[in-house]
N, C-alpha and C positions, 0 to 999 in steps of 0.2 A: 504315136508313141504310147507305150505302156510303161509305167514305172514298175519294173519287175521287183518283186520283194528282194530287199537287200539280203535277208537271211537265206532265201532260196538260192540266190546267186552264190553266196559264200559256201553253202552246203554243196552245191553242184561243183564248184571249184575243188573243194576238198575231196569230194567223192570221185572226181576225175584225176586225182593224184597231183594237185598243185604243189604239194610238199611231201617229203618223206620224213616220218617221225623216227628219230634215232636217239635212244636214251633220253626221251623227253624233249629233244630239240628238233625244230623244224628246219630241214635242209632241202635245197632245191637247186635246179639249174635253169637257165633261161629257156631252154628247150622244153623242160618239164612244165614251167609256168605257161608258156605259149600254147602248148598242147592242151593243158587243162582249160585255159580260157576258150579255145576254139571248141572243145567238146562241150563245155558248159553252155556256150552260145547255141550250139546246134541242138542240145537237149531242150533248152528253155524256149527257143523259137518254135520248136515243135509243139510245145505246150501252150504257147501264146502266138498263134500264127498271124501273119500280116494279112491285111485286107487292102484292096485297091493298090496292089503292087505296081510299081513303075515298070514299064516295058521299054524295049528298044535298046540301043547301044549303051555301054557304060559311059558315064560322064566323069571327067576329071574334076577333082575338087579345086576350089580356088583358095589358095593359101596367102594370107597377108600378115604383115608384121606392123604393130603399132607402137608408138612411143610411150614412155612411162607416164606422160602427162595426159594420157587418154582418160576421159571422165566417164561416169555412168551415163551421162547424156549422149556421149559419143557412141557408147556401146548400144544404147537404145536405138540410135539412128542406124547403126550397123544391123541390128536385128530386124527393124521394121522395113528396111530397104530391100530385104531379100524376098524372093517370090514365094507364093503359097506352095506348101508341100515340100519345102526345102528344109535342110538341117543346118543350123549355124552353131558352131562351138567356139566360145571365147575363153581363152585361158588368161586369167589375171595373174600373171607371174609375179612373185615377190621374193625378196630376201627376208626371211622371217624375223630378223632382228632389226630391220630398218624401220624407223618410226614413220617415215613418209609412205612407205608401202603399206604399213599397218593402217594409217589414217585413210589411205585411198580405199582399202578393202572395207573399212567401216563405212565410208561414204557410199560405196556400192550397195552394201547391205541396207543402209538407211533408205536409199532410193527405191529398193525393192519393197521395203517394209512400210513405206509411207501410206497414209490413209488413201491417197491417190497416187499409186506407184508411178514413178517416172522411169523405172527400169523393169521390164516385164519378161524375164526368162521363164521357160516352162520347167526347168530343172536347175538346181544349184548343188554342186558337189564340193564338199570340203575335204581338204587333205587331213590326214591323221595329225593330231597334235595341235591343230588350230583351235583357238579358244573364242573365235568370233561367235556372236550369238546367231541362232538360226533366223532365217528370214521369215517374217510374218506372212502367213498365207500360202507358203510353199514348204511342203515336208522336206527336211534336209536329207541329202544323201551324204553319208559320211564314210570315208575310206575304211575306218575301223570296222564298220558294220559289214563291209564287203569282204573282209578278211578275218572274220571271227565266226566260229561255229562250235557249239558244245561238244561235237563229236571229234574235235581235233585231238586233244590229249589231256584228259582230266582237267586240271585247272589252267593248263597252258593252252587256252582255246583261241588265242589270237595268232594265227599262223602268219599274219602280215609282218610280225616282228622278225621273221626269218627271211623276208624278201628284200632284195636290193632295190634302190630307187628305180632302176629301169624295169624291174619285174613288177613293182607297184604301179608304174605307168601302164604296163600291159593290162593289169587287172582293171584299172579305171577305164581304159580305152575299150576293153571288151564289154564292160557294163553299159557305158553310154551308147555304144553302137548297138548292143543288144536291145536296149530300150527303144531306140529310134527305129530299129528294124522290126519291132513287134507292133501289133495294132494297126490302126488306120494310117496308111502311108500318105494320105492326103493331108494329115496334120502338118502344121508348121512347127518344127522343133527348134527351141532356142535354149542352148545349154551354156551355163556359166560355170567355170571351174576356178576355185580359189586354191591355188597350189603354188609351191615353190617354182621359181623360174626354170630350174633345171628339169622340171617335168614337162617341158614343151614337147617332148617326144610322144606324149599322149596323142597329140594331133596327128602324128605320123602313124601311130599304131592303129588308129581308128579304121583307116582304109585297109590296112593289112589284115585285121581281124574280120572285116566285112567280107573280104575275098576268101578267107580260109575258114571262117566260122559259120558258114551256111546262111550268110546274109547278102547273097548276090544281088538281090533287088535294091539294096541300099546303095550299091554302086551305080545304079541307073537314075538316081535322083540327084538334084543339085545340092552340093555341100560346100559350106564356107567355113574355113578355119582361120581364126585370128589369134595371134600370139602377142600379148601386151607385155612389154618389157618391164623389168624391175627398175626402180629409181637408182639402184646401186650400179 
């Protein structure tokens, strides 16, 4: 894995036409966003080529659902039980106004940030608008950074404000698949997503963009996707 610059990804999305600027407003379609994500992935993989690519036939991902009472320790077990060279993506789905969901997210962050971490992802991605603190020792990936570029439109530089929830899921899926598909493919990638529960489609889009975004080798390695339910 290589953590591709968030700014470079956003600039590539915008340069590949993720939105159309009309009278200062960002407008787009699902097809437009999907196309921009795929082109951005292809461009950035070429600049950050993979090494030790997996060979052989494609491997189907393993998709699992977990209950709301899943703990940080449970997720650590999920991560550490997976084979070397695999990619694991866990979506901690929440209802943003639910205190129990919020407390659970805080507990996960504390487990990652402890002096001796009891939860050890290699990447943590935050949905826009979440005010949770960054995890200690891991540079945060924030959705807003992936959808903002100074070249957008004067002071209206956050083109993510013009995207639907599904389109925002596409952007996130493209980014985490891109990062996993770049660099040493023998790395074991463990990705935690702190997002609203309705963004579980991120887990579906990951493989879609691998197939269509120039990351064919990603389909040949073992992949594990886990969707944790909201308490609501």
